[in-house]
C-alpha positions in Angstrom: 8.5 5.9 -55.5 9.6 4.2 -52.3 13.1 2.9 -51.7 13.8 0.8 -48.6 17.2 0.2 -47.0 17.0 -3.1 -45.2 19.6 -4.6 -42.9 19.9 -7.0 -40.0 21.0 -4.4 -37.5 24.6 -3.4 -36.6 25.6 -3.7 -40.3 26.0 -0.1 -41.5 22.4 0.8 -42.6 22.6 4.2 -40.8 25.9 4.9 -42.4 24.6 4.1 -45.8 21.5 6.1 -45.3 23.4 9.3 -44.3 26.0 8.9 -47.1 23.1 8.8 -49.7 21.3 11.6 -48.0 22.8 14.4 -50.1 21.6 13.1 -53.4 19.2 15.6 -55.1 17.1 12.7 -56.3 16.5 11.3 -52.8 14.6 12.3 -49.7 15.7 10.0 -46.8 13.8 9.6 -43.6 16.7 9.8 -41.1 15.5 7.6 -38.2 14.8 3.8 -38.2 11.3 3.1 -39.4 10.0 -0.4 -38.5 6.7 0.3 -40.1 5.1 -3.1 -40.4 5.8 -3.9 -36.8 3.7 -0.8 -35.9 0.9 -1.0 -38.3 0.7 -4.4 -39.9 1.8 -6.9 -37.2 1.5 -10.6 -37.9 -0.5 -11.8 -34.9 -4.0 -13.3 -35.3 -5.4 -10.7 -32.9 -4.0 -7.9 -35.0 -5.2 -9.5 -38.2 -8.7 -9.6 -36.8 -8.5 -5.9 -35.8 -7.3 -4.9 -39.2 -10.1 -6.9 -40.9 -12.7 -5.3 -38.7 -11.2 -1.9 -39.3 -11.2 -2.5 -43.1 -15.0 -3.1 -42.8 -15.5 0.1 -40.9 -16.3 2.1 -44.1 -19.3 -0.3 -44.7 -20.7 0.3 -41.3 -23.3 3.0 -40.7 -23.4 5.7 -38.1 -21.3 5.8 -34.9 -19.7 2.4 -35.3 -17.9 3.2 -38.5 -16.8 6.6 -37.1 -15.4 4.9 -34.0 -13.2 2.5 -35.9 -11.9 5.3 -38.1 -11.2 7.6 -35.1 -9.4 4.8 -33.3 -7.1 4.1 -36.2 -6.3 7.8 -36.7 -5.6 8.1 -32.9 -3.0 5.3 -33.2 -1.3 6.8 -36.2 -1.3 10.3 -34.5 0.3 9.0 -31.3 2.9 7.0 -33.3 3.7 10.1 -35.6 4.0 12.3 -32.5 6.7 9.9 -31.0 8.5 9.9 -34.4 8.6 13.6 -34.5 9.9 13.9 -31.0 12.7 11.4 -31.9 13.5 13.3 -35.1 13.8 16.6 -33.1 16.0 15.2 -30.4 18.2 13.1 -32.7 18.8 15.6 -35.5 16.8 18.8 -35.6 18.3 20.1 -32.4 21.8 19.3 -33.6 21.9 20.8 -37.1 24.7 23.2 -37.9 22.2 25.4 -39.6 18.9 25.2 -37.7 15.6 25.0 -39.7 12.0 25.4 -38.9 9.3 23.2 -40.5 7.0 24.4 -43.2 3.7 24.2 -41.4 2.8 22.0 -38.4 4.3 18.6 -39.1 1.8 16.5 -37.1 -1.2 18.2 -38.7 0.4 17.9 -42.2 0.9 14.2 -41.6 -2.6 13.6 -40.4 -4.2 15.5 -43.3 -3.1 12.6 -45.6 -3.5 9.6 -43.4 -6.3 7.2 -44.5 -5.8 4.2 -42.2 -4.6 2.1 -45.1 -1.1 0.8 -44.2 0.0 0.6 -47.8 -1.1 4.1 -48.7 0.0 5.7 -45.4 3.7 4.9 -45.5 4.4 7.0 -48.6 2.0 9.7 -47.4 3.9 9.9 -44.1 7.3 10.1 -45.7 6.2 12.8 -48.2 4.6 14.9 -45.4 7.8 14.9 -43.5 9.7 15.9 -46.7 7.3 18.8 -47.4 8.0 20.1 -43.9 11.8 19.9 -43.9 13.1 19.7 -47.4 14.0 23.2 -48.5 15.9 22.2 -51.6 14.7 23.5 -55.0 14.5 20.3 -57.1 13.4 19.8 -60.7 11.4 16.7 -59.9 10.1 15.2 -56.6 12.8 12.9 -55.1 12.4 9.2 -54.4 11.3 8.6 -50.8 13.7 6.4 -48.8 13.6 4.9 -45.4 15.6 2.2 -43.5 14.4 -0.7 -41.4 15.7 -3.9 -39.7 12.4 -5.7 -40.5 14.3 -8.2 -42.7 12.1 -11.1 -41.6 9.1 -9.3 -43.1 10.6 -8.6 -46.5 8.2 -10.8 -48.3 5.3 -8.8 -46.8 7.0 -5.5 -47.8 7.3 -6.9 -51.3 3.6 -7.8 -51.4 2.4 -4.5 -49.8 4.6 -2.3 -51.9 5.1 -4.0 -55.3 6.8 -0.9 -56.8 9.3 -0.4 -54.0 13.0 -0.8 -54.7 15.1 -2.5 -52.0 18.7 -1.8 -51.0 20.0 -4.8 -49.0 23.0 -4.0 -46.9 24.9 -7.1 -45.7 27.9 -7.4 -43.4 30.2 -10.4 -42.8 28.4 -12.6 -40.3 31.3 -12.6 -37.9 31.7 -8.9 -37.6 27.9 -8.4 -37.7 27.3 -10.6 -34.7 30.4 -9.3 -32.9 29.1 -5.7 -33.2 25.7 -6.7 -31.8 27.3 -8.7 -28.9 29.6 -5.9 -28.0 26.8 -3.3 -28.1 24.4 -5.3 -26.0 26.7 -7.1 -23.6 29.6 -4.7 -23.2 28.3 -1.3 -23.9 24.7 -1.7 -22.6 25.7 -4.4 -20.1 22.7 -6.6 -20.9 22.6 -10.4 -20.7 22.6 -12.5 -23.8 18.9 -12.9 -23.7 18.4 -9.2 -24.2 15.9 -8.1 -26.8 13.5 -10.7 -25.8 15.6 -13.8 -26.7 19.0 -15.2 -27.4 20.9 -12.6 -29.4 22.9 -15.2 -31.2 19.8 -17.1 -32.4 18.0 -13.8 -33.1 20.9 -12.5 -35.3 21.4 -15.7 -37.2 17.9 -17.3 -37.6 15.6 -14.2 -37.6 17.9 -11.6 -39.3 21.1 -12.5 -41.1 20.0 -15.8 -42.7 16.5 -14.8 -43.8 17.9 -11.5 -45.2 20.6 -13.3 -47.1 18.2 -15.8 -48.6 15.7 -13.1 -49.6 18.4 -10.8 -51.1 19.9 -13.6 -53.2 16.5 -14.6 -54.4 15.6 -11.0 -55.3 18.9 -10.5 -57.1 18.1 -13.5 -59.2 14.4 -13.0 -59.9 14.2 -9.2 -60.1 17.5 -7.3 -60.1 15.7 -4.1 -61.1 14.1 -4.0 -57.7 16.9 -5.5 -55.5 20.4 -4.2 -55.0 23.1 -5.7 -52.7 25.4 -3.4 -50.8 28.2 -4.9 -48.6 29.2 -2.9 -45.6 32.8 -3.7 -46.3 32.6 -2.1 -49.7 31.2 1.1 -48.2 34.2 1.3 -45.9 36.8 0.4 -48.5 35.4 2.5 -51.4 32.6 4.9 -50.2 32.6 7.2 -53.2 32.4 4.4 -55.8 29.8 2.4 -53.8 27.5 5.5 -53.3 27.9 6.5 -56.9 27.0 2.9 -58.1 23.9 2.9 -55.9 22.8 6.2 -57.2 23.3 5.1 -60.8 21.1 2.0 -60.1 18.4 4.3 -58.7 18.7 6.7 -61.6 19.6 9.7 -59.4 22.6 12.0 -59.2 25.1 11.2 -56.4 25.6 13.6 -53.5 28.3 16.2 -53.6 30.0 14.7 -50.5 29.7 11.0 -50.9 32.0 10.2 -48.0 30.3 12.5 -45.5 27.2 11.7 -43.4 24.4 14.2 -43.7 20.7 14.3 -42.9 17.5 16.0 -44.1 18.7 16.7 -47.6 22.4 17.2 -47.2 22.4 19.1 -43.9 25.4 18.8 -41.6 25.0 18.1 -37.9 27.1 19.2 -34.9 27.2 15.5 -33.8 25.7 12.2 -34.9 23.9 9.7 -32.7 26.3 7.3 -31.0 26.3 4.2 -33.2 29.7 2.6 -32.3 29.7 -0.5 -30.3 32.3 0.7 -27.8 31.9 3.2 -25.0 33.5 6.6 -25.6 33.7 6.2 -29.4 31.9 9.0 -31.1 30.3 8.5 -34.5 32.7 10.0 -37.1 31.2 12.3 -39.7 33.2 10.7 -42.5 33.7 7.1 -43.4 36.3 5.2 -41.4 37.7 2.2 -43.4 38.2 0.0 -40.3 36.4 1.0 -37.1 37.7 -2.0 -35.1 41.3 -1.2 -36.0 41.0 2.6 -35.7 39.5 2.4 -32.2 41.1 -0.7 -30.8 38.0 -3.0 -30.6 38.8 -6.4 -29.0 37.8 -9.6 -30.8 35.0 -10.9 -28.5 33.8 -13.8 -30.5 34.5 -17.2 -28.8 35.7 -20.2 -30.8 32.3 -21.9 -30.5 30.4 -18.8 -31.6 32.6 -18.5 -34.6 32.2 -22.2 -35.5 28.4 -22.0 -35.2 28.2 -18.9 -37.3 30.4 -20.5 -40.0 28.3 -23.7 -40.0 25.0 -21.8 -40.3 26.1 -19.1 -42.8 28.9 -20.7 -45.0 26.7 -21.5 -48.0 25.0 -18.1 -48.1 28.1 -16.2 -47.1 30.0 -17.9 -50.0 27.5 -16.6 -52.5 27.7 -13.1 -50.9 31.5 -13.1 -51.2 32.3 -13.6 -47.5 33.8 -17.1 -47.5 36.1 -18.8 -49.9 36.3 -22.4 -51.0 39.2 -22.9 -48.6 36.9 -22.0 -45.7 34.8 -25.1 -46.4 37.5 -27.2 -44.7 36.9 -25.2 -41.5 33.2 -25.8 -41.3 32.8 -27.9 -38.1 31.1 -31.2 -37.7 27.7 -30.9 -36.0 28.1 -33.3 -33.0 31.6 -32.1 -31.9 30.3 -28.5 -32.1 27.3 -29.3 -30.0 29.6 -30.8 -27.4 31.5 -27.6 -27.3 28.3 -25.8 -26.3 27.3 -28.1 -23.4 28.9 -26.1 -20.6 28.0 -22.4 -20.1 30.8 -19.9 -20.5 31.6 -16.5 -18.9 29.7 -14.7 -21.6 26.5 -16.5 -20.8 26.8 -15.6 -17.1 27.7 -12.0 -17.9 25.2 -9.3 -16.7 22.8 -12.0 -15.4 20.8 -10.5 -12.5 18.2 -13.3 -12.2 19.2 -16.9 -11.7 15.8 -18.1 -12.8 15.9 -16.1 -16.1 19.5 -17.3 -16.7 18.6 -20.9 -16.3 15.6 -20.6 -18.6 17.8 -18.7 -21.2 20.5 -21.4 -21.0 17.9 -24.2 -21.6 16.4 -22.3 -24.5 19.8 -21.8 -26.1 20.6 -25.5 -25.8 17.3 -26.5 -27.2 18.0 -24.2 -30.2 21.4 -25.9 -30.6 19.8 -29.3 -30.5 17.5 -28.3 -33.3 20.2 -26.8 -35.6 23.0 -29.2 -34.8 21.4 -32.6 -34.0 18.1 -32.6 -36.0 18.3 -34.6 -39.2 16.1 -31.9 -40.8 18.6 -29.0 -40.0 
């Protein structure tokens, strides 16, 4: 059975994945897997390609073979990139090195059919068979993590038996971590990642994920489970144990330690902090911001906009209280706060033309969410 860890990014999904890794009932793919983006994109052009490809089996002769070969070539190239990332990120850094059982790429391709629904489980299981040396009484559940939270309805439709772990983080600290990572650590402008990072985080990630999670918890709690990042930091052992109980598997022996590939320790973990020079700790740190001296980089108008857009959902998730309702700003005064650009919007901007376009696009977004009667 498949289990997906879904998060909006910068909210602890990597931490959760590695804490669960040592469970004997789980095999966890240790790098981010945005599967639908790769093999079931939403565009009309891609839909036409998939439809034609699905008809390939009904075509005779060389035409059918060409479609099948092309799909397998795409999967093979993607799998090869994934294996390279897996090697560089984890395999080369294990305390006790391991060699794969067989040739991973060939083992993967032996089970690929070109059907996106079938191939995800086949891919994960092929990786497990190569690198999981544990002696287990029963095959473990196959787990992966993804930030494709805007595609959760599609995941639900394509994989009706899959269980979903939804990890949420307070919207203030979630966006603050993204902003610090992109603008301070990576020194990118606010339109990095193909659009306004504030709009992206709120409208395409945090809000859709919160809505889907709350709906799933109401309609089918056997398939959906809410994990709050703050609870992991405050009580990692209890949180991990509760998740394993929900999944029906034994908890790991070291529930506060991050491991990979079936409980294996690493010499170092990928840098996942949002501040330069801060290494990823092997064990859970209750408050990274306090421990490493993170500055509060949210501006007043960012905080106000986040509160306005997320208060109702955040209240249901336990992030806001009834008293916070009095702090929710009025829309027009908040829009006026955003009229003039600030230093963060100018930061890291190398193109005046691109900056002007990004500023206009952000103000149009603000007009829609703050001034539209339908907002």
